[in-house]
C-alpha positions, 0 to 999 in steps of 0.5 A: 676159766682162769684156771682153764686158762692157765692149763691152755698155757701149760699145754700149749694149746689154744682155747678153741683147739682144746675146747673142741677136743674136750667137746669131743672126748667128754662122754667117754671120759665123763665119771660119775663122783662118789661118796668117798672122793670126786673123780676127775673132770674130762678137760683134767683128764685130757690136759694130764694126758697131753702133758704127758705126751708133750714133756714124755714126764715119768708118772711119777713126775706127773702125779706130783705136779697135778696132785692126783695118785700115779694110778690116777695118771695112769688111768688117765692117760690110757683113757685119753 
């Protein structure tokens, strides 16, 4: 829950609105984990997309900030 509160401050959205957004988008964003890696949660994908929309940062900058690959950032933004 602490991570979620930090993320909410990071994207400047209140917790109720964020949870509402997650509940609406989670079925479409949920992926299964595979043996080689764990998939990003719906919350993580939404935070990445909202940060991209709020700042206009490049995918490379966001990938570095969230410690994921550039392609992962791209797919998260497109999916959300």
